[in-house]
Structure formats: structure tokens, C-alpha cells
Biotite code that builds the C-alpha atoms (Angstrom):
import biotite.structure as struc

atoms = struc.array([
    struc.Atom([-14.913, 22.729, 2.241], chain_id="A", res_id=1, res_name="UNK", atom_name="CA", element="C"),
    struc.Atom([-14.797, 19.219, 3.687], chain_id="A", res_id=2, res_name="UNK", atom_name="CA", element="C"),
    struc.Atom([-12.553, 17.987, 6.442], chain_id="A", res_id=3, res_name="UNK", atom_name="CA", element="C"),
    struc.Atom([-10.939, 14.602, 6.254], chain_id="A", res_id=4, res_name="UNK", atom_name="CA", element="C"),
    struc.Atom([-10.758, 12.320, 9.265], chain_id="A", res_id=5, res_name="UNK", atom_name="CA", element="C"),
    struc.Atom([-7.839, 9.995, 9.926], chain_id="A", res_id=6, res_name="UNK", atom_name="CA", element="C"),
    struc.Atom([-9.840, 6.924, 8.844], chain_id="A", res_id=7, res_name="UNK", atom_name="CA", element="C"),
    struc.Atom([-10.832, 8.236, 5.419], chain_id="A", res_id=8, res_name="UNK", atom_name="CA", element="C"),
    struc.Atom([-8.840, 7.454, 2.272], chain_id="A", res_id=9, res_name="UNK", atom_name="CA", element="C"),
    struc.Atom([-6.999, 10.552, 1.015], chain_id="A", res_id=10, res_name="UNK", atom_name="CA", element="C"),
    struc.Atom([-8.263, 12.017, -2.247], chain_id="A", res_id=11, res_name="UNK", atom_name="CA", element="C"),
    struc.Atom([-6.188, 13.398, -5.083], chain_id="A", res_id=12, res_name="UNK", atom_name="CA", element="C"),
    struc.Atom([-7.012, 16.866, -6.474], chain_id="A", res_id=13, res_name="UNK", atom_name="CA", element="C"),
    struc.Atom([-9.198, 15.166, -9.099], chain_id="A", res_id=14, res_name="UNK", atom_name="CA", element="C"),
    struc.Atom([-11.283, 13.555, -6.348], chain_id="A", res_id=15, res_name="UNK", atom_name="CA", element="C"),
    struc.Atom([-9.992, 10.008, -6.930], chain_id="A", res_id=16, res_name="UNK", atom_name="CA", element="C"),
    struc.Atom([-8.893, 7.973, -3.920], chain_id="A", res_id=17, res_name="UNK", atom_name="CA", element="C"),
    struc.Atom([-5.108, 7.676, -3.737], chain_id="A", res_id=18, res_name="UNK", atom_name="CA", element="C"),
    struc.Atom([-3.540, 4.344, -2.823], chain_id="A", res_id=19, res_name="UNK", atom_name="CA", element="C"),
    struc.Atom([-1.642, 4.062, 0.448], chain_id="A", res_id=20, res_name="UNK", atom_name="CA", element="C"),
    struc.Atom([1.994, 5.144, 0.311], chain_id="A", res_id=21, res_name="UNK", atom_name="CA", element="C"),
    struc.Atom([4.506, 2.387, -0.380], chain_id="A", res_id=22, res_name="UNK", atom_name="CA", element="C"),
    struc.Atom([6.990, 1.282, 2.267], chain_id="A", res_id=23, res_name="UNK", atom_name="CA", element="C"),
    struc.Atom([8.850, 4.223, 3.708], chain_id="A", res_id=24, res_name="UNK", atom_name="CA", element="C"),
    struc.Atom([12.583, 4.279, 3.292], chain_id="A", res_id=25, res_name="UNK", atom_name="CA", element="C"),
    struc.Atom([14.944, 5.635, 5.913], chain_id="A", res_id=26, res_name="UNK", atom_name="CA", element="C"),
    struc.Atom([18.386, 7.131, 5.381], chain_id="A", res_id=27, res_name="UNK", atom_name="CA", element="C"),
    struc.Atom([21.397, 5.579, 7.118], chain_id="A", res_id=28, res_name="UNK", atom_name="CA", element="C"),
    struc.Atom([21.154, 8.068, 9.997], chain_id="A", res_id=29, res_name="UNK", atom_name="CA", element="C"),
    struc.Atom([17.378, 7.595, 10.354], chain_id="A", res_id=30, res_name="UNK", atom_name="CA", element="C"),
    struc.Atom([17.710, 3.788, 10.262], chain_id="A", res_id=31, res_name="UNK", atom_name="CA", element="C"),
    struc.Atom([20.463, 3.899, 12.884], chain_id="A", res_id=32, res_name="UNK", atom_name="CA", element="C"),
    struc.Atom([18.286, 6.054, 15.139], chain_id="A", res_id=33, res_name="UNK", atom_name="CA", element="C"),
    struc.Atom([15.319, 3.706, 14.549], chain_id="A", res_id=34, res_name="UNK", atom_name="CA", element="C"),
    struc.Atom([17.432, 0.722, 15.671], chain_id="A", res_id=35, res_name="UNK", atom_name="CA", element="C"),
    struc.Atom([19.238, 2.768, 18.343], chain_id="A", res_id=36, res_name="UNK", atom_name="CA", element="C"),
    struc.Atom([22.599, 1.994, 16.748], chain_id="A", res_id=37, res_name="UNK", atom_name="CA", element="C"),
    struc.Atom([25.447, 4.171, 15.595], chain_id="A", res_id=38, res_name="UNK", atom_name="CA", element="C"),
    struc.Atom([25.237, 5.203, 11.931], chain_id="A", res_id=39, res_name="UNK", atom_name="CA", element="C"),
    struc.Atom([28.818, 3.938, 11.632], chain_id="A", res_id=40, res_name="UNK", atom_name="CA", element="C"),
    struc.Atom([27.662, 0.466, 12.738], chain_id="A", res_id=41, res_name="UNK", atom_name="CA", element="C"),
    struc.Atom([25.270, 0.242, 9.795], chain_id="A", res_id=42, res_name="UNK", atom_name="CA", element="C"),
    struc.Atom([27.958, 1.521, 7.421], chain_id="A", res_id=43, res_name="UNK", atom_name="CA", element="C"),
    struc.Atom([30.365, -1.154, 8.632], chain_id="A", res_id=44, res_name="UNK", atom_name="CA", element="C"),
    struc.Atom([27.716, -3.886, 8.370], chain_id="A", res_id=45, res_name="UNK", atom_name="CA", element="C"),
    struc.Atom([27.078, -2.930, 4.739], chain_id="A", res_id=46, res_name="UNK", atom_name="CA", element="C"),
    struc.Atom([30.744, -3.632, 4.015], chain_id="A", res_id=47, res_name="UNK", atom_name="CA", element="C"),
    struc.Atom([31.370, -6.767, 6.095], chain_id="A", res_id=48, res_name="UNK", atom_name="CA", element="C"),
    struc.Atom([27.821, -8.170, 6.000], chain_id="A", res_id=49, res_name="UNK", atom_name="CA", element="C"),
    struc.Atom([25.419, -9.130, 8.744], chain_id="A", res_id=50, res_name="UNK", atom_name="CA", element="C"),
    struc.Atom([23.363, -5.953, 8.689], chain_id="A", res_id=51, res_name="UNK", atom_name="CA", element="C"),
    struc.Atom([19.817, -5.315, 7.520], chain_id="A", res_id=52, res_name="UNK", atom_name="CA", element="C"),
    struc.Atom([18.956, -5.354, 3.816], chain_id="A", res_id=53, res_name="UNK", atom_name="CA", element="C"),
    struc.Atom([19.482, -1.996, 2.175], chain_id="A", res_id=54, res_name="UNK", atom_name="CA", element="C"),
    struc.Atom([18.733, -0.412, -1.162], chain_id="A", res_id=55, res_name="UNK", atom_name="CA", element="C"),
    struc.Atom([20.924, 1.824, -3.250], chain_id="A", res_id=56, res_name="UNK", atom_name="CA", element="C"),
    struc.Atom([19.269, 4.582, -5.273], chain_id="A", res_id=57, res_name="UNK", atom_name="CA", element="C"),
    struc.Atom([22.096, 6.241, -7.155], chain_id="A", res_id=58, res_name="UNK", atom_name="CA", element="C"),
    struc.Atom([24.454, 7.374, -4.409], chain_id="A", res_id=59, res_name="UNK", atom_name="CA", element="C"),
    struc.Atom([21.823, 7.158, -1.682], chain_id="A", res_id=60, res_name="UNK", atom_name="CA", element="C"),
    struc.Atom([21.600, 4.155, 0.638], chain_id="A", res_id=61, res_name="UNK", atom_name="CA", element="C"),
    struc.Atom([18.185, 3.600, 2.218], chain_id="A", res_id=62, res_name="UNK", atom_name="CA", element="C"),
    struc.Atom([16.521, 1.013, 4.420], chain_id="A", res_id=63, res_name="UNK", atom_name="CA", element="C"),
    struc.Atom([12.887, -0.118, 4.339], chain_id="A", res_id=64, res_name="UNK", atom_name="CA", element="C"),
    struc.Atom([11.291, -0.133, 7.788], chain_id="A", res_id=65, res_name="UNK", atom_name="CA", element="C"),
    struc.Atom([9.992, -3.677, 7.239], chain_id="A", res_id=66, res_name="UNK", atom_name="CA", element="C"),
    struc.Atom([13.567, -4.874, 6.545], chain_id="A", res_id=67, res_name="UNK", atom_name="CA", element="C"),
    struc.Atom([14.837, -3.205, 9.723], chain_id="A", res_id=68, res_name="UNK", atom_name="CA", element="C"),
    struc.Atom([12.089, -4.839, 11.783], chain_id="A", res_id=69, res_name="UNK", atom_name="CA", element="C"),
    struc.Atom([12.712, -8.232, 10.182], chain_id="A", res_id=70, res_name="UNK", atom_name="CA", element="C"),
    struc.Atom([16.458, -7.987, 10.840], chain_id="A", res_id=71, res_name="UNK", atom_name="CA", element="C"),
    struc.Atom([15.911, -6.955, 14.456], chain_id="A", res_id=72, res_name="UNK", atom_name="CA", element="C"),
    struc.Atom([13.332, -9.717, 14.988], chain_id="A", res_id=73, res_name="UNK", atom_name="CA", element="C"),
    struc.Atom([15.740, -12.363, 13.700], chain_id="A", res_id=74, res_name="UNK", atom_name="CA", element="C"),
    struc.Atom([18.112, -11.402, 16.513], chain_id="A", res_id=75, res_name="UNK", atom_name="CA", element="C"),
    struc.Atom([15.686, -12.070, 19.349], chain_id="A", res_id=76, res_name="UNK", atom_name="CA", element="C"),
    struc.Atom([16.991, -14.381, 22.081], chain_id="A", res_id=77, res_name="UNK", atom_name="CA", element="C"),
    struc.Atom([15.192, -15.808, 25.098], chain_id="A", res_id=78, res_name="UNK", atom_name="CA", element="C"),
    struc.Atom([18.266, -16.312, 27.263], chain_id="A", res_id=79, res_name="UNK", atom_name="CA", element="C"),
    struc.Atom([22.038, -15.919, 27.086], chain_id="A", res_id=80, res_name="UNK", atom_name="CA", element="C"),
    struc.Atom([22.249, -19.687, 26.578], chain_id="A", res_id=81, res_name="UNK", atom_name="CA", element="C"),
    struc.Atom([20.228, -19.396, 23.361], chain_id="A", res_id=82, res_name="UNK", atom_name="CA", element="C"),
    struc.Atom([22.322, -20.861, 20.472], chain_id="A", res_id=83, res_name="UNK", atom_name="CA", element="C"),
    struc.Atom([21.908, -17.617, 18.483], chain_id="A", res_id=84, res_name="UNK", atom_name="CA", element="C"),
    struc.Atom([23.108, -15.439, 21.372], chain_id="A", res_id=85, res_name="UNK", atom_name="CA", element="C"),
    struc.Atom([26.825, -16.017, 20.769], chain_id="A", res_id=86, res_name="UNK", atom_name="CA", element="C"),
    struc.Atom([26.532, -15.638, 16.991], chain_id="A", res_id=87, res_name="UNK", atom_name="CA", element="C"),
    struc.Atom([24.993, -12.199, 17.166], chain_id="A", res_id=88, res_name="UNK", atom_name="CA", element="C"),
])
């Protein structure tokens, strides 16, 4: 029996290396916790706009972590006199 270290590529049962997992998707509650927002805030932003990109899989709404980080990064301000400060 072999042990796998954290740096090795995982192997499938057939012994073939498996590709890395695609972007992880978070539920509305998980995304809200990730951004330290209320889940209701994200729900409202889906309706009125201005929130992070989301995906709809059937009835489920999910957010990709990279989209959450991109959305949060676009809201960075250096000072309160930053032109984007009042718009956010």
C-alpha cells in the first residue's frame, strides 16, 4: 500500500493521474459567508444587479470562487475620496 503526499497528483482506481478539480462552486449561503455578507444581500443583488456573477443549475444558484474574488477586487478603494468609493 502506498501513501500519497500532498504534492503528488491523485490517481484514479485504474492508476491514471486525474486532472485537478474544476473551479469550486459555492451555494448562496457559502458565498455570503466567504464574502462576510448576509445571504439576503446576495439574493437582493441577483435581482437588482451589482452582485457577483452567479450560475444557475436547475433550481440551484451557485457562485465560482474566482468570480467572488474578482467582484470583491473590483471594489477595492485606496481612500474615501476614491471616485469608486461613492458608487459602491
